[in-house]
C-alpha positions, -999 to 999 in steps of 0.1 A, spaced: -656 111 136 -690 108 153 -712 137 162 -749 140 169 -774 144 152 -753 138 121 -728 110 120 -698 101 98 -667 80 101 -634 93 89 -604 70 84 -569 84 83 -548 56 68 -511 62 73 -482 47 54 -504 47 23 -489 30 -7 -502 55 -32 -520 89 -32 -538 103 -62 -543 140 -69 -579 151 -69 -594 158 -103 -615 186 -88 -603 221 -77 -594 221 -41 -615 245 -20 -605 235 15 -573 238 37 -567 201 37 -537 184 20 -537 189 -18 -528 152 -21 -561 140 -7 -582 126 -36 -614 124 -16 -627 130 20 -626 94 31 -592 102 45 -587 136 63 -549 136 62 -521 119 43 -490 106 62 -466 125 84 -469 147 115 -469 180 96 -498 169 74 -518 155 103 -513 185 125 -522 210 97 -553 192 86 -567 185 121 -560 221 132 -579 234 102 -608 210 109 -609 217 147 -610 255 144 -633 257 114 -664 277 121 -684 252 100 -683 225 127 -694 221 163 -672 193 175 -678 196 213 -697 163 215 -679 146 186 -661 112 191 -629 110 171 -619 75 159 -583 81 147 -576 51 126 -548 39 103 -524 12 95 -491 7 114 -461 -14 120 -465 -40 147 -442 -56 173 -442 -94 171 -439 -94 209 -475 -83 211 -495 -92 180 -494 -100 143 -503 -88 108 -539 -77 105 -543 -72 143 -563 -42 156 -548 -22 185 -562 5 207 -538 29 224 -539 45 259 -506 63 253 -492 79 221 -455 85 225 -434 107 201 -404 84 202 -382 103 177 -384 136 196 -349 130 209 -312 137 203 -297 113 179 -261 102 175 -251 79 146 -253 44 159 -219 37 144 -202 61 168 -221 58 201 -203 52 233 -198 16 244 -222 20 274 -250 34 252 -278 9 241 -289 32 212 -280 65 195 -312 81 207 -310 102 238 -339 121 254 -339 159 249 -318 177 275 -304 144 289 -270 128 285 -279 91 283 -306 69 267 -320 59 301 -325 94 315 -359 111 314 -361 141 291 -349 172 308 -362 195 280 -399 191 275 -416 202 242 -451 192 253 -460 166 226 -438 137 239 -468 118 255 -505 119 253 -528 98 275 -564 90 264 -596 80 281 -590 44 293 -627 34 300 -636 47 265 -608 26 250 -621 -5 269 -655 0 253 -640 4 219 -620 -28 223 -652 -46 233 -670 -34 203 -641 -42 179 -639 -78 193 -673 -85 178 -658 -82 143 -645 -111 122 -611 -99 111 -596 -103 77 -565 -123 71 -545 -135 41 -527 -167 30 -495 -147 24 -497 -132 59 -502 -167 74 -471 -180 58 -450 -150 66 -459 -147 103 -451 -184 108 -414 -174 106 -418 -156 140 -427 -188 158 -390 -197 159 -385 -172 188 -403 -176 221 -405 -138 224 -423 -135 191 -450 -162 195 -477 -135 195 -465 -125 160 -471 -160 147 -507 -161 158 -539 -151 139 -550 -114 140 -565 -102 173 -579 -71 190 -559 -57 219 -550 -27 239 -514 -15 236 -496 18 227 -485 36 196 -451 51 188 -451 82 166 -422 90 143 -419 107 109 -391 83 103 -404 50 89 -380 28 109 -374 -9 108 -352 -34 126 -347 -51 160 -323 -25 174 -345 5 166 -376 -13 177 -361 -22 211 -348 13 215 -383 28 210 -398 1 233 -375 15 260 -384 51 250 -421 43 254 -416 27 288 -393 56 299 -415 84 288 -446 69 304 -429 60 337 -432 23 330 -469 23 321 -468 23 283 -467 -9 262 -451 -3 228 -467 -23 200 -475 -1 170 -455 24 149 -471 53 130 -464 87 117 -493 109 128 -509 103 161 -491 127 184 -496 155 159 -533 147 155 -537 146 193 -519 179 198 -543 196 174 -573 181 192 -559 191 226 -555 227 215 -591 225 204 -601 212 238 -583 242 255 -605 265 234 -636 244 241 -639 232 205 -633 195 212 -636 171 241 -603 153 246 -620 125 266 -638 115 234 -609 103 214 -600 67 203 -568 58 186 -570 26 166 -542 11 145 -542 -20 124 -510 -39 117 -498 -39 81 -461 -49 86 -437 -61 113 -414 -35 129 -385 -59 129 -374 -91 110 -379 -126 122 -348 -145 135 -322 -149 108 -338 -123 84 -320 -91 75 -336 -57 84 -335 -47 47 -354 -78 37 -381 -71 62 -384 -35 51 -379 -36 14 -383 -70 -2 -405 -94 18 -441 -98 8 -456 -98 43 -492 -100 31 -504 -76 58 -513 -45 40 -546 -56 25 -559 -72 58 -548 -42 77 -567 -18 55 -598 -41 55 -597 -44 92 -598 -6 97 -634 -9 84 -643 -42 99 -633 -32 134 -639 5 131 -675 1 120 -682 -20 151 -670 9 172 -691 34 153 -722 11 156 -715 6 193 -714 44 200 -745 51 179 -764 22 194 -757 34 230 -756 71 222 -784 82 246 -776 57 273 -738 60 274 -721 83 250 -741 115 246 -731 127 281 -696 113 277 -677 84 291 -661 95 324 -623 88 325 -609 71 356 -574 80 345 -555 112 337 -561 124 301 -541 150 282 -505 158 274 -472 157 294 -477 194 304 -510 189 322 -526 215 298 -562 203 305 -557 202 342 -550 173 366 -518 155 374 -501 135 346 -491 100 358 -460 103 336 -433 129 333 -422 156 358 -458 168 366 -481 196 356 -466 227 341 -496 247 353 -500 238 389 -526 211 382 -549 237 367 -561 238 330 -543 263 308 -564 292 298 -573 297 261 -552 328 258 -521 308 270 -523 319 306 -516 295 335 -494 292 366 -462 280 350 -435 263 371 -406 274 348 -395 241 334 -367 242 309 -382 240 274 -366 229 241 -343 248 218 -360 275 198 -351 287 164 
């Protein structure tokens, strides 16, 4: 998190292997499992949303010119990249916000047990919109962040090198067998820590469907849509600037097994060797982004980086026309802080 004149970098590392209780008495509304303030939230959507809402609406901070670097580890698709890679998202897609039928009892013409809300098949766009299904971020800002991060020398491990070599046996997974890289691709949010080819391919399709074909699924995480919803509500109330958000994920594990490997082996037993490089690369790449913003603060970043794409949620809450979904809920106008706006009367999700 960067703000002027004071600066600080906050790293939210998801899928943490262990969390320690703080030895000191907690005097803040953040999660009681946070041992220090190097991480603002521990994993899961509820924790992320609660913590970021508390931060965003705290009277202690003026966040209107703050740049948020949302960073953590993630699963990675071997179709796009490998362990230790650093990814920057344009879209965050809440892939598990769907109906679910047990895969053992799905109809023969279904490709998955996941069906978008209000729809009757996996290929149909959601008919019931909750509002957090998709967020789109500032693409020119993302490009700048990628350029900064590419100046970093990324960490790797001998174990990761050996493990990723298994993915070279499939032409589709060649990127997974290569050294770590920095790239732009999108993040799938789900509280469920899923693994396996069938689920990964299902959520690839969900990402593509929910973004009208624009999104490129590559990382899996547990917080980003929740974090972005909190920051978007802050933007509605003029407490944050949604155009100043970067989502960076580093790859700690593959989202699916290599050819011939069982899903359970990939998830439970294999020593992939990606966790340590992923954690290390949060810093190595993230600090380059921080230094880049600070180094060009007056020239580029203080006034803000103008987006050349739509930014916001699926409802059009900040104004403009979403380039995904059924269009603005508010007649292309920003929603008012009190909740007012010219609504079109779209069917919303089940309440209660």
